[in-house]
N, C-alpha and C positions, 0 to 999 in steps of 0.2 A: 745770789746762791754762790757758798765758798766751797769746792771738792778738794778734798782734800786728800791724798794714797797716802800713806806711812806705817813704817814700823813701827809699833808705837805698845804702850801698856796703860792699863788705862784701871785709878783707882778714885772710887765711888766713896765719900765721907758723909754719911748723913743719918738718919733714923737705925740704916742698917750700913754694913760694908760691903763690899764688894772689889773683886780685881780679878781683873783679864792682863795676862799673861804675854807677853812681848808677841807680836803676830801681825802681818802685810792686814789693816784694813782702809777702809775708807770712812770719812767723818767729812760731814756737813754740817757747813753752818749757813742757816737761812736768815732770809730779812729781817723775819718775826725777831731774832735773836736766841732759837734753839738750837743745839747743839748735838747730834746724834753718831753714835760710832754703829756701823754695819760690819758685817763680816759677808763674804761670796757664798752665803746661802741665806736659811729664814725667812726669804720673802722680803718683802718687805719690813719685815721688824726690824729693829735694833737692838745692837747687844746690851748697850746703856746707851741713853742720853739725859737732855735737862731740857726743862721747856722753858718758854719763859712766862715770865721775865725773869732777864736773869746777865749776867756781864760776863765778858772775856777778854781775859787779860792771860796775853803772849808774855813768858820769861824772856830775862834781857841775860846776857852777860853770865853769872855761874849759874841763873836760872834759864837759860838761851833751851830754848826746844821746851821747854814743859808749859801746856796752858793750865788754866785754872779757869773753870768755867763754875760761878756762884750764884743761885739764885737767892729769892727774897728771904727765905727761910734758913739760908747760912750754909744749904748743904752745899758741897764742892764737886765736881767733876775735873778731877786731875787727870793729865792727858800728857802722857812723857814721851815724846816723841825721840828715836836714834837713826830715824834714815826718813828724809821727806820723798816720794817719788813721783809724785804731779803735787800740783799748786795751783788751781784757777779760780777766779770769780768770773760769774754769767750774771747778767740784769735779765729777769725773767719777767718782771713785770705783774700787773694786775693779775690774776686769773678768772676768767670767765667763769669755770664753775662748769660743771659737769654739762653735756648738751643731750638733751632727751631726744629718746629716738622716736619715730612715727607716732608708736600708741601710747607715749606716756606724756607727747606732745598734746596729741588729741585727747585724753582722759584729763588732762588739765585743763584743757580749755572746755571740754560739756562740762566737766564737774564746777567751773566758774561760773558759764551758763545757767546751771542748776544747783546754787550750794545749797537749797535746802534741803538735799539729798541727804547732808552730815548732820542736819536735824531741823524741827521746827524754830524759826525765828532765827535761822542763820541767814547774815548782809558780807557782803563779800567789800572787803578794802581797797585789794587788788591782786593782780595776775603779776608773779614775776617780780618780787615787792625785793628790790636789791639790798643787800648788805655788805659789811667790807671781806665777807669770804665768801660771794656769790650770791644768785638771787633764792628767795624761796619761793615755792612754786605759788601758793597761795596765801593770803595775808585776809583773815574774815573775822567774823564777829559771832559770838553765837547769843540767844536769844535774851544772856543776862547782860549782855553787852563788854565780857570778857575778849581779847583779842587771841585771834587763835590762828597757828603756824601750817601748815598741811603741805606736808611732803610726799609724792606721790610718783610711784616705780611699776613697773608693768609686772614684775620680780618683787618680792620686799624680802631683805635680805639684813642681816647685819651691820653691812656696811651705809645703809640708806639709815638707819637709827642711827646710828653717829652721825651721821651727817645733817639731822634734824636736830638733834642735841645741838649741836656747836651753832646752829645757827640759833637753839629759844636761847642759849647763853650771853650770845649777843641781843638780840631783839628784848631780852627781860632787863638793860642795861640802861634800855629806853625809857626815860618816866612817863612816856607820850603814849606807852602800849602796856610797860607791867599792869600786871602779871599777862605771861601770856604762857599756855597750854600748845603742846601740840595733837598734832594727829597725822598718822601715818598707815595711807590709802595707799592699797596695790591692790590689781588681782589675782592676786598671791601673794601670802605671809607665810614667810616658814617658821616654824614654831618656835626655832632659838631665838630671830628676830619678834617674835608676839613678845616673847619671856621677859628680854632685853626692854621692850619697850615698856610692859606693865611694870615692869621695878622701875622704871626712871621716871612715873607718872605721865606716857604717851600713850594715848588713845589707837586704836587700829579698828581700819577700815579699810572691809574687801569690797570692790569696787567689780562690779557687772557691766562688761564693756558694751557686750550687745544691749542692755537695756538704757542704760546711759545713752545709748545713740538712737534708740529707739523712739522717734519724734511721732512717727503715727498714733499712737496709744497716749503720750506724752507721760509715760511713768516712766520713774526711777527708781533703781531698786538699791539698798545697801543691805550686806550679809556680813 
């Protein structure tokens, strides 16, 4: 990852046009080719960005200090540097993904052992199915043989739906697995997360942790 802090202006030319006047900003160039411009507010959200696949060309000669980022649709992000305050590169390597807390890890283990909780005829393919962006909690098949990716959270929020969406995009590129649908499972699912999941065709399952671990009556409940 390359981090550049510079006084710059930014112009976007595509379906719409946008201009950011000169100001000090943080520019992130990631290994996947994405480029994003950040201010010292807005938490994680960039002011402007270009998602991969895209190419970055740094100008020289009369164009020195001008970065042009072009995506496959021909849209351009033009960054005009006035003063570079910091420029460094760092090798982060492959990210292991989010580490589950104790409850989430236990939920995953219990649900994998009793995968029929999700529906009659479900069968487990494997837990922690690895993808290029991290492991899917559970990969299984439903009664019709369709592949199902399950993301498990203690508290289901929008970030979890976004995470599962990214997994589904990758998994559906694999002809041996596609089509793959998703199930977002949690002890509690926030209304906004449920709306987003439904909009994206992702099912929601509310898990009862105590019932899942209630081995004495060997019954599992899903609400």
